All heavy atoms as atom14 arrays in JSON, in Angstrom:
{
  "sequence": "MAANYDRINLTVAKGRKSVIQAHAVTKGESVNGFINRAIDEAMERDKKGGAPDGD",
  "atom14_mask": [
    [1, 1, 1, 1, 1, 1, 1, 1, 0, 0, 0, 0, 0, 0],
    [1, 1, 1, 1, 1, 0, 0, 0, 0, 0, 0, 0, 0, 0],
    [1, 1, 1, 1, 1, 0, 0, 0, 0, 0, 0, 0, 0, 0],
    [1, 1, 1, 1, 1, 1, 1, 1, 0, 0, 0, 0, 0, 0],
    [1, 1, 1, 1, 1, 1, 1, 1, 1, 1, 1, 1, 0, 0],
    [1, 1, 1, 1, 1, 1, 1, 1, 0, 0, 0, 0, 0, 0],
    [1, 1, 1, 1, 1, 1, 1, 1, 1, 1, 1, 0, 0, 0],
    [1, 1, 1, 1, 1, 1, 1, 1, 0, 0, 0, 0, 0, 0],
    [1, 1, 1, 1, 1, 1, 1, 1, 0, 0, 0, 0, 0, 0],
    [1, 1, 1, 1, 1, 1, 1, 1, 0, 0, 0, 0, 0, 0],
    [1, 1, 1, 1, 1, 1, 1, 0, 0, 0, 0, 0, 0, 0],
    [1, 1, 1, 1, 1, 1, 1, 0, 0, 0, 0, 0, 0, 0],
    [1, 1, 1, 1, 1, 0, 0, 0, 0, 0, 0, 0, 0, 0],
    [1, 1, 1, 1, 1, 1, 1, 1, 1, 0, 0, 0, 0, 0],
    [1, 1, 1, 1, 0, 0, 0, 0, 0, 0, 0, 0, 0, 0],
    [1, 1, 1, 1, 1, 1, 1, 1, 1, 1, 1, 0, 0, 0],
    [1, 1, 1, 1, 1, 1, 1, 1, 1, 0, 0, 0, 0, 0],
    [1, 1, 1, 1, 1, 1, 0, 0, 0, 0, 0, 0, 0, 0],
    [1, 1, 1, 1, 1, 1, 1, 0, 0, 0, 0, 0, 0, 0],
    [1, 1, 1, 1, 1, 1, 1, 1, 0, 0, 0, 0, 0, 0],
    [1, 1, 1, 1, 1, 1, 1, 1, 1, 0, 0, 0, 0, 0],
    [1, 1, 1, 1, 1, 0, 0, 0, 0, 0, 0, 0, 0, 0],
    [1, 1, 1, 1, 1, 1, 1, 1, 1, 1, 0, 0, 0, 0],
    [1, 1, 1, 1, 1, 0, 0, 0, 0, 0, 0, 0, 0, 0],
    [1, 1, 1, 1, 1, 1, 1, 0, 0, 0, 0, 0, 0, 0],
    [1, 1, 1, 1, 1, 1, 1, 0, 0, 0, 0, 0, 0, 0],
    [1, 1, 1, 1, 1, 1, 1, 1, 1, 0, 0, 0, 0, 0],
    [1, 1, 1, 1, 0, 0, 0, 0, 0, 0, 0, 0, 0, 0],
    [1, 1, 1, 1, 1, 1, 1, 1, 1, 0, 0, 0, 0, 0],
    [1, 1, 1, 1, 1, 1, 0, 0, 0, 0, 0, 0, 0, 0],
    [1, 1, 1, 1, 1, 1, 1, 0, 0, 0, 0, 0, 0, 0],
    [1, 1, 1, 1, 1, 1, 1, 1, 0, 0, 0, 0, 0, 0],
    [1, 1, 1, 1, 0, 0, 0, 0, 0, 0, 0, 0, 0, 0],
    [1, 1, 1, 1, 1, 1, 1, 1, 1, 1, 1, 0, 0, 0],
    [1, 1, 1, 1, 1, 1, 1, 1, 0, 0, 0, 0, 0, 0],
    [1, 1, 1, 1, 1, 1, 1, 1, 0, 0, 0, 0, 0, 0],
    [1, 1, 1, 1, 1, 1, 1, 1, 1, 1, 1, 0, 0, 0],
    [1, 1, 1, 1, 1, 0, 0, 0, 0, 0, 0, 0, 0, 0],
    [1, 1, 1, 1, 1, 1, 1, 1, 0, 0, 0, 0, 0, 0],
    [1, 1, 1, 1, 1, 1, 1, 1, 0, 0, 0, 0, 0, 0],
    [1, 1, 1, 1, 1, 1, 1, 1, 1, 0, 0, 0, 0, 0],
    [1, 1, 1, 1, 1, 0, 0, 0, 0, 0, 0, 0, 0, 0],
    [1, 1, 1, 1, 1, 1, 1, 1, 0, 0, 0, 0, 0, 0],
    [1, 1, 1, 1, 1, 1, 1, 1, 1, 0, 0, 0, 0, 0],
    [1, 1, 1, 1, 1, 1, 1, 1, 1, 1, 1, 0, 0, 0],
    [1, 1, 1, 1, 1, 1, 1, 1, 0, 0, 0, 0, 0, 0],
    [1, 1, 1, 1, 1, 1, 1, 1, 1, 0, 0, 0, 0, 0],
    [1, 1, 1, 1, 1, 1, 1, 1, 1, 0, 0, 0, 0, 0],
    [1, 1, 1, 1, 0, 0, 0, 0, 0, 0, 0, 0, 0, 0],
    [1, 1, 1, 1, 0, 0, 0, 0, 0, 0, 0, 0, 0, 0],
    [1, 1, 1, 1, 1, 0, 0, 0, 0, 0, 0, 0, 0, 0],
    [1, 1, 1, 1, 1, 1, 1, 0, 0, 0, 0, 0, 0, 0],
    [1, 1, 1, 1, 1, 1, 1, 1, 0, 0, 0, 0, 0, 0],
    [1, 1, 1, 1, 0, 0, 0, 0, 0, 0, 0, 0, 0, 0],
    [1, 1, 1, 1, 1, 1, 1, 1, 0, 0, 0, 0, 0, 0]
  ],
  "atom14_positions": [
    [[43.24, 26.7, -23.25], [44.48, 26.95, -22.54], [44.27, 28.08, -21.55], [44.87, 28.1, -20.51], [45.55, 27.45, -23.5], [46.63, 26.32, -23.66], [47.93, 26.67, -24.83], [48.76, 28.0, -24.13], [0.0, 0.0, 0.0], [0.0, 0.0, 0.0], [0.0, 0.0, 0.0], [0.0, 0.0, 0.0], [0.0, 0.0, 0.0], [0.0, 0.0, 0.0]],
    [[43.57, 29.13, -21.8], [43.29, 30.33, -20.98], [42.76, 29.9, -19.71], [42.99, 30.52, -18.63], [42.47, 31.36, -21.78], [0.0, 0.0, 0.0], [0.0, 0.0, 0.0], [0.0, 0.0, 0.0], [0.0, 0.0, 0.0], [0.0, 0.0, 0.0], [0.0, 0.0, 0.0], [0.0, 0.0, 0.0], [0.0, 0.0, 0.0], [0.0, 0.0, 0.0]],
    [[41.96, 28.85, -19.65], [41.37, 28.4, -18.4], [42.38, 27.73, -17.41], [42.25, 27.78, -16.25], [40.33, 27.44, -18.62], [0.0, 0.0, 0.0], [0.0, 0.0, 0.0], [0.0, 0.0, 0.0], [0.0, 0.0, 0.0], [0.0, 0.0, 0.0], [0.0, 0.0, 0.0], [0.0, 0.0, 0.0], [0.0, 0.0, 0.0], [0.0, 0.0, 0.0]],
    [[43.48, 27.42, -17.91], [44.45, 26.56, -17.08], [45.82, 27.11, -16.99], [46.64, 26.74, -16.18], [44.64, 25.13, -17.72], [43.35, 24.37, -17.53], [42.76, 24.33, -16.6], [42.99, 23.63, -18.79], [0.0, 0.0, 0.0], [0.0, 0.0, 0.0], [0.0, 0.0, 0.0], [0.0, 0.0, 0.0], [0.0, 0.0, 0.0], [0.0, 0.0, 0.0]],
    [[46.04, 28.24, -17.79], [47.46, 28.87, -17.76], [47.36, 30.29, -17.72], [46.43, 30.94, -18.35], [48.19, 28.3, -19.08], [48.5, 26.83, -19.11], [47.68, 26.14, -19.87], [49.57, 26.33, -18.43], [47.9, 24.68, -19.86], [49.83, 24.94, -18.46], [48.88, 24.13, -19.18], [49.08, 22.8, -19.17], [0.0, 0.0, 0.0], [0.0, 0.0, 0.0]],
    [[48.35, 30.9, -17.04], [48.49, 32.38, -17.21], [49.7, 32.58, -18.25], [50.49, 31.69, -18.43], [49.06, 32.9, -15.93], [47.89, 32.99, -14.83], [46.74, 33.25, -15.28], [48.23, 32.7, -13.61], [0.0, 0.0, 0.0], [0.0, 0.0, 0.0], [0.0, 0.0, 0.0], [0.0, 0.0, 0.0], [0.0, 0.0, 0.0], [0.0, 0.0, 0.0]],
    [[49.65, 33.68, -18.9], [50.69, 34.08, -19.91], [51.45, 35.09, -19.39], [51.06, 36.09, -18.91], [49.81, 34.5, -21.16], [50.74, 34.57, -22.33], [49.77, 34.46, -23.51], [50.43, 34.36, -24.84], [51.13, 33.35, -25.21], [51.17, 32.29, -24.44], [51.65, 33.25, -26.4], [0.0, 0.0, 0.0], [0.0, 0.0, 0.0], [0.0, 0.0, 0.0]],
    [[52.87, 34.92, -19.63], [53.8, 35.91, -19.39], [54.66, 36.29, -20.67], [55.13, 35.29, -21.29], [54.77, 35.47, -18.28], [54.09, 35.27, -17.0], [55.98, 36.48, -18.04], [54.99, 34.45, -15.92], [0.0, 0.0, 0.0], [0.0, 0.0, 0.0], [0.0, 0.0, 0.0], [0.0, 0.0, 0.0], [0.0, 0.0, 0.0], [0.0, 0.0, 0.0]],
    [[54.76, 37.46, -21.03], [55.55, 37.9, -22.13], [56.98, 38.11, -21.7], [57.15, 38.95, -20.79], [54.93, 39.08, -22.83], [53.6, 38.81, -23.54], [53.42, 37.65, -24.07], [52.72, 39.76, -23.44], [0.0, 0.0, 0.0], [0.0, 0.0, 0.0], [0.0, 0.0, 0.0], [0.0, 0.0, 0.0], [0.0, 0.0, 0.0], [0.0, 0.0, 0.0]],
    [[57.99, 37.54, -22.34], [59.29, 37.69, -22.06], [60.08, 38.41, -23.06], [59.97, 38.0, -24.3], [59.97, 36.26, -21.8], [61.39, 36.18, -21.51], [61.76, 36.82, -20.19], [61.86, 34.79, -21.53], [0.0, 0.0, 0.0], [0.0, 0.0, 0.0], [0.0, 0.0, 0.0], [0.0, 0.0, 0.0], [0.0, 0.0, 0.0], [0.0, 0.0, 0.0]],
    [[60.91, 39.35, -22.71], [61.71, 40.12, -23.8], [63.06, 39.74, -23.4], [63.48, 39.91, -22.2], [61.39, 41.63, -23.68], [59.98, 41.81, -23.84], [62.25, 42.36, -24.63], [0.0, 0.0, 0.0], [0.0, 0.0, 0.0], [0.0, 0.0, 0.0], [0.0, 0.0, 0.0], [0.0, 0.0, 0.0], [0.0, 0.0, 0.0], [0.0, 0.0, 0.0]],
    [[63.78, 39.42, -24.48], [65.32, 39.12, -24.24], [66.1, 39.96, -25.29], [65.48, 40.4, -26.36], [65.57, 37.7, -24.39], [65.01, 36.83, -23.29], [65.18, 37.11, -25.79], [0.0, 0.0, 0.0], [0.0, 0.0, 0.0], [0.0, 0.0, 0.0], [0.0, 0.0, 0.0], [0.0, 0.0, 0.0], [0.0, 0.0, 0.0], [0.0, 0.0, 0.0]],
    [[67.36, 40.13, -24.98], [68.14, 40.95, -26.02], [68.24, 40.28, -27.38], [68.1, 38.95, -27.43], [69.58, 40.95, -25.41], [0.0, 0.0, 0.0], [0.0, 0.0, 0.0], [0.0, 0.0, 0.0], [0.0, 0.0, 0.0], [0.0, 0.0, 0.0], [0.0, 0.0, 0.0], [0.0, 0.0, 0.0], [0.0, 0.0, 0.0], [0.0, 0.0, 0.0]],
    [[68.37, 41.05, -28.46], [68.44, 40.58, -29.77], [69.49, 39.48, -29.92], [70.64, 39.54, -29.28], [68.84, 41.62, -30.65], [68.62, 41.31, -32.1], [67.0, 41.42, -32.44], [66.83, 41.71, -33.93], [65.45, 41.49, -34.14], [0.0, 0.0, 0.0], [0.0, 0.0, 0.0], [0.0, 0.0, 0.0], [0.0, 0.0, 0.0], [0.0, 0.0, 0.0]],
    [[69.14, 38.27, -30.39], [70.08, 37.22, -30.54], [70.04, 36.12, -29.43], [70.45, 34.91, -29.57], [0.0, 0.0, 0.0], [0.0, 0.0, 0.0], [0.0, 0.0, 0.0], [0.0, 0.0, 0.0], [0.0, 0.0, 0.0], [0.0, 0.0, 0.0], [0.0, 0.0, 0.0], [0.0, 0.0, 0.0], [0.0, 0.0, 0.0], [0.0, 0.0, 0.0]],
    [[69.51, 36.58, -28.24], [69.38, 35.7, -27.12], [68.37, 34.63, -27.2], [68.52, 33.41, -26.67], [69.09, 36.52, -25.91], [69.22, 35.74, -24.57], [70.49, 35.84, -24.04], [70.47, 35.33, -22.68], [71.3, 34.44, -22.29], [72.26, 34.03, -22.99], [71.27, 34.01, -21.0], [0.0, 0.0, 0.0], [0.0, 0.0, 0.0], [0.0, 0.0, 0.0]],
    [[67.28, 34.87, -28.01], [66.32, 33.82, -28.21], [66.9, 32.61, -28.89], [66.58, 31.39, -28.41], [65.19, 34.31, -29.11], [64.07, 33.48, -29.4], [62.98, 34.09, -30.27], [61.88, 33.03, -30.65], [60.98, 33.57, -31.6], [0.0, 0.0, 0.0], [0.0, 0.0, 0.0], [0.0, 0.0, 0.0], [0.0, 0.0, 0.0], [0.0, 0.0, 0.0]],
    [[67.71, 32.66, -29.84], [68.29, 31.56, -30.53], [69.23, 30.79, -29.51], [69.29, 29.61, -29.62], [68.95, 31.93, -31.86], [69.94, 32.73, -31.56], [0.0, 0.0, 0.0], [0.0, 0.0, 0.0], [0.0, 0.0, 0.0], [0.0, 0.0, 0.0], [0.0, 0.0, 0.0], [0.0, 0.0, 0.0], [0.0, 0.0, 0.0], [0.0, 0.0, 0.0]],
    [[69.86, 31.53, -28.72], [70.76, 30.81, -27.72], [69.92, 29.92, -26.71], [70.23, 28.84, -26.35], [71.67, 31.75, -26.95], [72.43, 31.3, -25.91], [72.58, 32.63, -27.88], [0.0, 0.0, 0.0], [0.0, 0.0, 0.0], [0.0, 0.0, 0.0], [0.0, 0.0, 0.0], [0.0, 0.0, 0.0], [0.0, 0.0, 0.0], [0.0, 0.0, 0.0]],
    [[68.83, 30.58, -26.24], [67.87, 29.85, -25.37], [67.35, 28.67, -26.01], [67.24, 27.61, -25.43], [66.88, 30.83, -24.8], [67.42, 32.0, -24.02], [65.86, 30.12, -23.96], [66.6, 33.1, -23.64], [0.0, 0.0, 0.0], [0.0, 0.0, 0.0], [0.0, 0.0, 0.0], [0.0, 0.0, 0.0], [0.0, 0.0, 0.0], [0.0, 0.0, 0.0]],
    [[66.74, 28.84, -27.2], [66.24, 27.71, -28.0], [67.3, 26.53, -28.15], [66.93, 25.45, -27.9], [65.8, 28.23, -29.39], [64.53, 29.03, -29.33], [64.15, 29.54, -30.7], [65.09, 30.03, -31.49], [62.89, 29.56, -31.03], [0.0, 0.0, 0.0], [0.0, 0.0, 0.0], [0.0, 0.0, 0.0], [0.0, 0.0, 0.0], [0.0, 0.0, 0.0]],
    [[68.49, 26.93, -28.57], [69.55, 25.84, -28.63], [69.8, 25.21, -27.39], [69.99, 23.98, -27.3], [70.83, 26.53, -29.31], [0.0, 0.0, 0.0], [0.0, 0.0, 0.0], [0.0, 0.0, 0.0], [0.0, 0.0, 0.0], [0.0, 0.0, 0.0], [0.0, 0.0, 0.0], [0.0, 0.0, 0.0], [0.0, 0.0, 0.0], [0.0, 0.0, 0.0]],
    [[69.88, 25.84, -26.2], [70.13, 25.24, -25.03], [68.93, 24.28, -24.62], [69.24, 23.26, -24.15], [70.29, 26.32, -23.87], [70.6, 25.74, -22.63], [71.93, 25.32, -22.26], [69.8, 25.63, -21.49], [71.93, 24.85, -21.05], [70.57, 24.89, -20.59], [0.0, 0.0, 0.0], [0.0, 0.0, 0.0], [0.0, 0.0, 0.0], [0.0, 0.0, 0.0]],
    [[67.78, 24.78, -24.76], [66.51, 24.0, -24.58], [66.73, 22.62, -25.28], [66.39, 21.58, -24.72], [65.31, 24.68, -24.77], [0.0, 0.0, 0.0], [0.0, 0.0, 0.0], [0.0, 0.0, 0.0], [0.0, 0.0, 0.0], [0.0, 0.0, 0.0], [0.0, 0.0, 0.0], [0.0, 0.0, 0.0], [0.0, 0.0, 0.0], [0.0, 0.0, 0.0]],
    [[66.98, 22.68, -26.58], [67.11, 21.53, -27.43], [68.1, 20.57, -26.86], [67.91, 19.3, -26.83], [67.39, 22.01, -28.89], [67.85, 20.7, -29.67], [66.23, 22.61, -29.41], [0.0, 0.0, 0.0], [0.0, 0.0, 0.0], [0.0, 0.0, 0.0], [0.0, 0.0, 0.0], [0.0, 0.0, 0.0], [0.0, 0.0, 0.0], [0.0, 0.0, 0.0]],
    [[69.35, 21.13, -26.38], [70.32, 20.12, -25.82], [69.82, 19.41, -24.64], [70.39, 18.43, -24.29], [71.7, 20.99, -25.55], [71.44, 21.84, -24.48], [72.11, 21.57, -26.73], [0.0, 0.0, 0.0], [0.0, 0.0, 0.0], [0.0, 0.0, 0.0], [0.0, 0.0, 0.0], [0.0, 0.0, 0.0], [0.0, 0.0, 0.0], [0.0, 0.0, 0.0]],
    [[68.91, 20.06, -23.96], [68.39, 19.36, -22.74], [67.03, 18.56, -23.02], [66.39, 18.09, -22.08], [67.99, 20.45, -21.62], [69.19, 21.22, -21.16], [70.08, 20.26, -20.47], [71.28, 21.09, -19.88], [72.12, 20.1, -19.24], [0.0, 0.0, 0.0], [0.0, 0.0, 0.0], [0.0, 0.0, 0.0], [0.0, 0.0, 0.0], [0.0, 0.0, 0.0]],
    [[66.67, 18.63, -24.32], [65.5, 17.79, -24.59], [64.2, 18.38, -24.23], [63.16, 17.82, -24.0], [0.0, 0.0, 0.0], [0.0, 0.0, 0.0], [0.0, 0.0, 0.0], [0.0, 0.0, 0.0], [0.0, 0.0, 0.0], [0.0, 0.0, 0.0], [0.0, 0.0, 0.0], [0.0, 0.0, 0.0], [0.0, 0.0, 0.0], [0.0, 0.0, 0.0]],
    [[64.19, 19.83, -24.14], [63.0, 20.47, -23.67], [62.59, 21.62, -24.69], [63.27, 21.98, -25.62], [63.36, 21.41, -22.37], [63.83, 20.54, -21.25], [64.19, 21.33, -20.01], [65.23, 22.12, -20.17], [63.69, 21.27, -19.01], [0.0, 0.0, 0.0], [0.0, 0.0, 0.0], [0.0, 0.0, 0.0], [0.0, 0.0, 0.0], [0.0, 0.0, 0.0]],
    [[61.32, 22.05, -24.55], [60.9, 23.15, -25.26], [61.38, 24.47, -24.54], [61.91, 24.34, -23.36], [59.39, 23.23, -25.25], [58.9, 23.39, -23.95], [0.0, 0.0, 0.0], [0.0, 0.0, 0.0], [0.0, 0.0, 0.0], [0.0, 0.0, 0.0], [0.0, 0.0, 0.0], [0.0, 0.0, 0.0], [0.0, 0.0, 0.0], [0.0, 0.0, 0.0]],
    [[61.34, 25.58, -25.26], [61.67, 26.79, -24.7], [60.85, 26.99, -23.42], [61.43, 27.41, -22.32], [61.73, 27.99, -25.55], [61.96, 29.34, -24.92], [62.64, 27.77, -26.7], [0.0, 0.0, 0.0], [0.0, 0.0, 0.0], [0.0, 0.0, 0.0], [0.0, 0.0, 0.0], [0.0, 0.0, 0.0], [0.0, 0.0, 0.0], [0.0, 0.0, 0.0]],
    [[59.67, 26.9, -23.48], [58.7, 27.14, -22.4], [59.05, 26.11, -21.26], [59.16, 26.51, -20.11], [57.15, 26.81, -22.92], [56.17, 27.35, -21.86], [56.1, 28.4, -21.62], [55.6, 26.33, -21.3], [0.0, 0.0, 0.0], [0.0, 0.0, 0.0], [0.0, 0.0, 0.0], [0.0, 0.0, 0.0], [0.0, 0.0, 0.0], [0.0, 0.0, 0.0]],
    [[59.4, 24.88, -21.51], [59.65, 23.92, -20.45], [60.96, 24.31, -19.84], [61.13, 24.24, -18.51], [0.0, 0.0, 0.0], [0.0, 0.0, 0.0], [0.0, 0.0, 0.0], [0.0, 0.0, 0.0], [0.0, 0.0, 0.0], [0.0, 0.0, 0.0], [0.0, 0.0, 0.0], [0.0, 0.0, 0.0], [0.0, 0.0, 0.0], [0.0, 0.0, 0.0]],
    [[62.02, 24.78, -20.58], [63.19, 25.24, -20.03], [63.05, 26.38, -19.13], [63.57, 26.48, -17.93], [64.14, 25.48, -21.18], [65.37, 26.2, -20.67], [66.2, 25.64, -19.76], [65.7, 27.57, -20.99], [67.36, 26.32, -19.35], [66.69, 28.22, -20.59], [67.59, 27.69, -19.7], [0.0, 0.0, 0.0], [0.0, 0.0, 0.0], [0.0, 0.0, 0.0]],
    [[62.31, 27.49, -19.56], [62.1, 28.65, -18.79], [61.36, 28.34, -17.49], [61.77, 28.8, -16.43], [61.43, 29.74, -19.62], [62.3, 30.29, -20.69], [61.0, 30.84, -18.8], [61.68, 31.04, -21.8], [0.0, 0.0, 0.0], [0.0, 0.0, 0.0], [0.0, 0.0, 0.0], [0.0, 0.0, 0.0], [0.0, 0.0, 0.0], [0.0, 0.0, 0.0]],
    [[60.33, 27.4, -17.6], [59.61, 27.13, -16.34], [60.59, 26.22, -15.39], [60.53, 26.64, -14.19], [58.42, 26.21, -16.69], [57.22, 27.13, -16.98], [56.77, 27.9, -16.15], [56.7, 27.04, -18.26], [0.0, 0.0, 0.0], [0.0, 0.0, 0.0], [0.0, 0.0, 0.0], [0.0, 0.0, 0.0], [0.0, 0.0, 0.0], [0.0, 0.0, 0.0]],
    [[61.45, 25.43, -15.85], [62.3, 24.69, -15.0], [63.34, 25.69, -14.43], [63.7, 25.62, -13.09], [63.11, 23.6, -15.85], [64.06, 22.86, -15.04], [64.62, 21.65, -15.73], [65.42, 22.05, -17.01], [66.58, 22.5, -16.88], [67.3, 22.55, -15.78], [67.39, 22.73, -18.01], [0.0, 0.0, 0.0], [0.0, 0.0, 0.0], [0.0, 0.0, 0.0]],
    [[63.79, 26.54, -15.25], [64.78, 27.6, -14.59], [64.14, 28.43, -13.58], [64.75, 28.78, -12.61], [65.28, 28.46, -15.74], [0.0, 0.0, 0.0], [0.0, 0.0, 0.0], [0.0, 0.0, 0.0], [0.0, 0.0, 0.0], [0.0, 0.0, 0.0], [0.0, 0.0, 0.0], [0.0, 0.0, 0.0], [0.0, 0.0, 0.0], [0.0, 0.0, 0.0]],
    [[62.83, 28.8, -13.74], [62.2, 29.65, -12.71], [61.92, 28.75, -11.5], [62.29, 29.26, -10.3], [60.87, 30.13, -13.27], [61.17, 31.21, -14.38], [60.04, 30.65, -12.17], [59.85, 31.56, -15.13], [0.0, 0.0, 0.0], [0.0, 0.0, 0.0], [0.0, 0.0, 0.0], [0.0, 0.0, 0.0], [0.0, 0.0, 0.0], [0.0, 0.0, 0.0]],
    [[61.58, 27.58, -11.65], [61.34, 26.72, -10.42], [62.66, 26.48, -9.63], [62.68, 26.55, -8.48], [60.71, 25.38, -10.93], [59.41, 25.42, -11.42], [58.71, 26.45, -11.09], [59.07, 24.52, -11.93], [0.0, 0.0, 0.0], [0.0, 0.0, 0.0], [0.0, 0.0, 0.0], [0.0, 0.0, 0.0], [0.0, 0.0, 0.0], [0.0, 0.0, 0.0]],
    [[63.77, 26.28, -10.32], [64.99, 25.99, -9.72], [65.55, 27.23, -9.0], [66.0, 27.21, -7.93], [66.07, 25.4, -10.7], [65.9, 24.08, -11.18], [66.79, 23.65, -12.28], [67.82, 24.41, -12.7], [66.6, 22.51, -12.78], [0.0, 0.0, 0.0], [0.0, 0.0, 0.0], [0.0, 0.0, 0.0], [0.0, 0.0, 0.0], [0.0, 0.0, 0.0]],
    [[65.38, 28.43, -9.66], [65.74, 29.66, -8.91], [64.94, 30.01, -7.71], [65.52, 30.39, -6.8], [65.68, 30.81, -10.01], [0.0, 0.0, 0.0], [0.0, 0.0, 0.0], [0.0, 0.0, 0.0], [0.0, 0.0, 0.0], [0.0, 0.0, 0.0], [0.0, 0.0, 0.0], [0.0, 0.0, 0.0], [0.0, 0.0, 0.0], [0.0, 0.0, 0.0]],
    [[63.68, 29.71, -7.72], [62.74, 29.91, -6.68], [63.13, 29.02, -5.55], [63.11, 29.44, -4.4], [61.32, 29.87, -7.04], [60.85, 30.96, -8.04], [59.18, 30.71, -8.71], [58.2, 30.78, -7.15], [0.0, 0.0, 0.0], [0.0, 0.0, 0.0], [0.0, 0.0, 0.0], [0.0, 0.0, 0.0], [0.0, 0.0, 0.0], [0.0, 0.0, 0.0]],
    [[63.34, 27.8, -5.79], [63.86, 26.78, -4.85], [65.06, 27.19, -4.14], [65.29, 27.15, -2.98], [63.94, 25.43, -5.52], [64.06, 24.32, -4.41], [62.94, 24.14, -3.4], [61.83, 24.3, -3.72], [63.3, 23.74, -2.25], [0.0, 0.0, 0.0], [0.0, 0.0, 0.0], [0.0, 0.0, 0.0], [0.0, 0.0, 0.0], [0.0, 0.0, 0.0]],
    [[66.06, 27.62, -4.98], [67.38, 28.07, -4.5], [67.22, 29.27, -3.59], [67.89, 29.43, -2.55], [68.28, 28.42, -5.68], [69.7, 28.19, -5.52], [70.52, 28.34, -6.78], [70.04, 29.46, -7.71], [69.58, 29.11, -8.86], [69.49, 27.84, -9.27], [69.17, 30.04, -9.8], [0.0, 0.0, 0.0], [0.0, 0.0, 0.0], [0.0, 0.0, 0.0]],
    [[66.42, 30.12, -4.02], [66.15, 31.4, -3.09], [65.48, 30.93, -1.88], [65.82, 31.65, -0.84], [65.11, 32.4, -3.86], [65.78, 33.0, -5.05], [66.97, 32.89, -5.26], [65.01, 33.58, -5.83], [0.0, 0.0, 0.0], [0.0, 0.0, 0.0], [0.0, 0.0, 0.0], [0.0, 0.0, 0.0], [0.0, 0.0, 0.0], [0.0, 0.0, 0.0]],
    [[64.53, 30.05, -1.81], [64.09, 29.57, -0.6], [65.12, 29.06, 0.43], [64.88, 29.28, 1.75], [63.03, 28.38, -0.78], [61.74, 28.84, -1.26], [60.89, 27.7, -1.35], [59.61, 27.75, -2.22], [58.9, 26.61, -2.41], [0.0, 0.0, 0.0], [0.0, 0.0, 0.0], [0.0, 0.0, 0.0], [0.0, 0.0, 0.0], [0.0, 0.0, 0.0]],
    [[66.08, 28.43, -0.14], [67.21, 27.83, 0.76], [68.26, 28.9, 1.05], [69.26, 28.55, 1.71], [67.84, 26.69, -0.03], [66.82, 25.55, -0.19], [67.36, 24.32, -1.08], [66.39, 23.3, -1.22], [66.98, 22.26, -2.04], [0.0, 0.0, 0.0], [0.0, 0.0, 0.0], [0.0, 0.0, 0.0], [0.0, 0.0, 0.0], [0.0, 0.0, 0.0]],
    [[68.05, 30.1, 0.56], [69.08, 31.16, 0.83], [70.29, 31.14, 0.07], [71.36, 31.72, 0.25], [0.0, 0.0, 0.0], [0.0, 0.0, 0.0], [0.0, 0.0, 0.0], [0.0, 0.0, 0.0], [0.0, 0.0, 0.0], [0.0, 0.0, 0.0], [0.0, 0.0, 0.0], [0.0, 0.0, 0.0], [0.0, 0.0, 0.0], [0.0, 0.0, 0.0]],
    [[70.14, 30.41, -1.11], [71.29, 30.32, -2.12], [71.38, 31.34, -3.15], [72.23, 31.25, -3.96], [0.0, 0.0, 0.0], [0.0, 0.0, 0.0], [0.0, 0.0, 0.0], [0.0, 0.0, 0.0], [0.0, 0.0, 0.0], [0.0, 0.0, 0.0], [0.0, 0.0, 0.0], [0.0, 0.0, 0.0], [0.0, 0.0, 0.0], [0.0, 0.0, 0.0]],
    [[70.53, 32.26, -3.11], [70.55, 33.31, -4.17], [71.61, 34.39, -4.04], [71.99, 34.74, -2.92], [69.23, 34.08, -4.24], [0.0, 0.0, 0.0], [0.0, 0.0, 0.0], [0.0, 0.0, 0.0], [0.0, 0.0, 0.0], [0.0, 0.0, 0.0], [0.0, 0.0, 0.0], [0.0, 0.0, 0.0], [0.0, 0.0, 0.0], [0.0, 0.0, 0.0]],
    [[72.3, 34.73, -5.12], [73.37, 35.68, -4.97], [72.78, 37.05, -4.5], [71.67, 37.31, -4.82], [73.96, 35.78, -6.43], [72.87, 35.3, -7.31], [72.06, 34.14, -6.45], [0.0, 0.0, 0.0], [0.0, 0.0, 0.0], [0.0, 0.0, 0.0], [0.0, 0.0, 0.0], [0.0, 0.0, 0.0], [0.0, 0.0, 0.0], [0.0, 0.0, 0.0]],
    [[73.6, 37.74, -3.69], [73.16, 39.02, -3.28], [73.53, 40.29, -3.92], [73.32, 41.36, -3.56], [73.36, 39.13, -1.75], [74.91, 39.08, -1.52], [75.73, 38.94, -2.51], [75.32, 39.06, -0.35], [0.0, 0.0, 0.0], [0.0, 0.0, 0.0], [0.0, 0.0, 0.0], [0.0, 0.0, 0.0], [0.0, 0.0, 0.0], [0.0, 0.0, 0.0]],
    [[74.37, 40.04, -5.03], [74.76, 41.14, -5.86], [76.06, 41.73, -5.45], [76.42, 42.64, -5.99], [0.0, 0.0, 0.0], [0.0, 0.0, 0.0], [0.0, 0.0, 0.0], [0.0, 0.0, 0.0], [0.0, 0.0, 0.0], [0.0, 0.0, 0.0], [0.0, 0.0, 0.0], [0.0, 0.0, 0.0], [0.0, 0.0, 0.0], [0.0, 0.0, 0.0]],
    [[76.57, 41.24, -4.33], [77.9, 41.81, -3.86], [79.07, 41.23, -4.65], [79.0, 40.34, -4.91], [78.04, 41.71, -2.27], [76.96, 42.6, -1.58], [76.49, 43.6, -2.14], [76.66, 42.31, -0.38], [0.0, 0.0, 0.0], [0.0, 0.0, 0.0], [0.0, 0.0, 0.0], [0.0, 0.0, 0.0], [0.0, 0.0, 0.0], [0.0, 0.0, 0.0]]
  ]
}
């Protein structure tokens, strides 16, 4: 795996892990698959200028 993948450690608030896992299951995904999809979708949205600016 180390030859083909980079590793990122993610820290979430206590209790959030189970919420993320439950959501991934409802989408038929692993937590890793869900997080990767969420990142890809956010990056694509950002390219199109659709990211919130915090205002």
